[in-house]
N, C-alpha and C positions, 0 to 999 in steps of 0.2 A: 136182767132178762135172761132167761135160759136160751140156749141155742135151739132153734126150731129145726126139726128133721122132717123131710117129706120123703117120698119114695126115691127121688133122684137128687134132691137138694139139701144143703145145709144152709140155714139162714142165721146170720149172726150180725152183731153190731159192727159198724165200720170202725177202723182205727186210722190214724194218719199214715200208717205203714201201707195202707191199701192204695195209696195215690197212683202208683205206677200201673197197677192192675185195673184201676177204675178209669184211667185216662181214655180208653176207647169209648166209654159211655158218654163222654163229654167232648170228644173231638171228632168222631166219625160222622161225616155229613149224612150218611144213611140213617144213623141212630137219631140224629138231631132233626131230621126232616120235618117231623110233626110237632116239635117242641117249641120252636121259635127262639131257641137259645143259640148264642154264638159259640163256635168251637173254642175250647180251652186246650191249648197244646202243651204248655210246659208243666212238668210234674209239680213244681212248687205251687203254682196256682191251683192245681187240682187238690193238693193237700190242704190249702186254705179253704177251698170250697167244702171239703169234707168236714173240716173243723167248724165252719160257719153254718152249715146246714144240718146234716144228719147227726153229727156228734153233739152239736149244740142242742138239737131237738131232744136227744136222750136225756140231757141234763134238765132242760126246761119242762118237757112234757112227759117224760118217762117212756117215750116211744119215738120211732122215726124210721126212715128208710133203712133197710137191712141189706147187707152184702149177700148175694146168692152165689154159693159155691157149689159147683157141680161135683157130686160125690165121686163119680167115676174118674174124673181128671184131676180133681183138687183145685181147679181154676175158678177164679171169680169171673162169672159170666154175665152178671147183671145185678140189679137191685130190685127190691120190692119192699113196700112198707107203707106205714101210715104217716101222715103229716098234718099238723094243725094248720088250717088256712085261716089266719087271723082276720083277713079282710072279709071272708064269707062266714066266719063263725062255724066252720064245718071241719070234719075229719075226712081227709082225702086218702084214698088208696092210689098208689102209683107204682109203676114198674117200668123197667127198661132192661133190655138184653142185647148182647152183641148179635150182629146179623146171623152168624153161624148157628145161633140157637133159636131163631125165629121159627114159628110154626111147629114147635115141638111140645107145646103145652106147658112150658115152664112158667109162664106168667099166671095161668089159671091155677096151677099147682101151688105156686108160692103165695099168691093172693088169698087162696082158700085157707091156707095155714095161718097166714098173718091175721086175717079177719077172725078166724076161730079163736086164736090166742087172745086177741084184743077183747072179744066178747066174754071169754072165760075170765079175763082179768077185771074188766070194767063193767060188765053187764050188757044188756041189749043196747045197740047203738045204731044210729043212722050214720051211714058212711057214703061219701060221694066220690066221684072221680071226674076230673076235667079232661076232656079229650078233643083233639082236632077231629071234627066229624069226617074228614077224609081218611082218617086212620082206621080202615075197616077191620084190621086185625085186632086192634085195641078195643074197638067197639064190641067185637065178638067176645072177647075175654070178659068185658063188663057184663054182657048179657048172660054168659055162662055162670057168672057169679050171682046172678039174680038181680042185677041192677037194671034200671030202666031210665030212658031219657026223661028229663024233667023240664029243662029249659036251657036257653043259651045264656052265657055270662061273659062279661068282658073284664077279666082281671087286669089290674093296673099294669102288670108286667107282660101282658100278652099283646101281640101285634094284631090279632084278629079274635073275634068271639070264639069261645070254646063251648062245646056241649057239656052240660052238667048231667051226669047220670047219678042216680041215688038208689039206695036200698036200705031196708031195715033188717038188721041182723040180730039174732038172739031170740 
């Protein structure tokens, strides 16, 4: 996969060397508030998570969550990308950014580029997103992307039902 460039971001595949920079995305309670995930503090556990999730997804599916690097600072500020949800048989768009980057339009910018690249590569696609309905900022991003609420779902690993948003792209 080529590196994606947007106006303010560079999106690339994760490597195990990103563990330290990725740690705030899996340890900060503000970031995890709507995810239902427990914080991961130690860098070695974060490295394993990168290997078992996005890096594995690249090998198995040819796509996955991507590191979002802010062009101005060169810092990893979040992730955005697609993931195959085996239990639902769907392709999910997901994103997460450090709190200092919330409300700046990075999620919409990154998700638009990711979806465009995926459609260019694989053709027209239905893409979904699972979101805590209380996460108003994330819901706004999904609506800006052209997605609409479809139904509530209860994934096996979620503590509470999530709203499933969907859109047809391409």
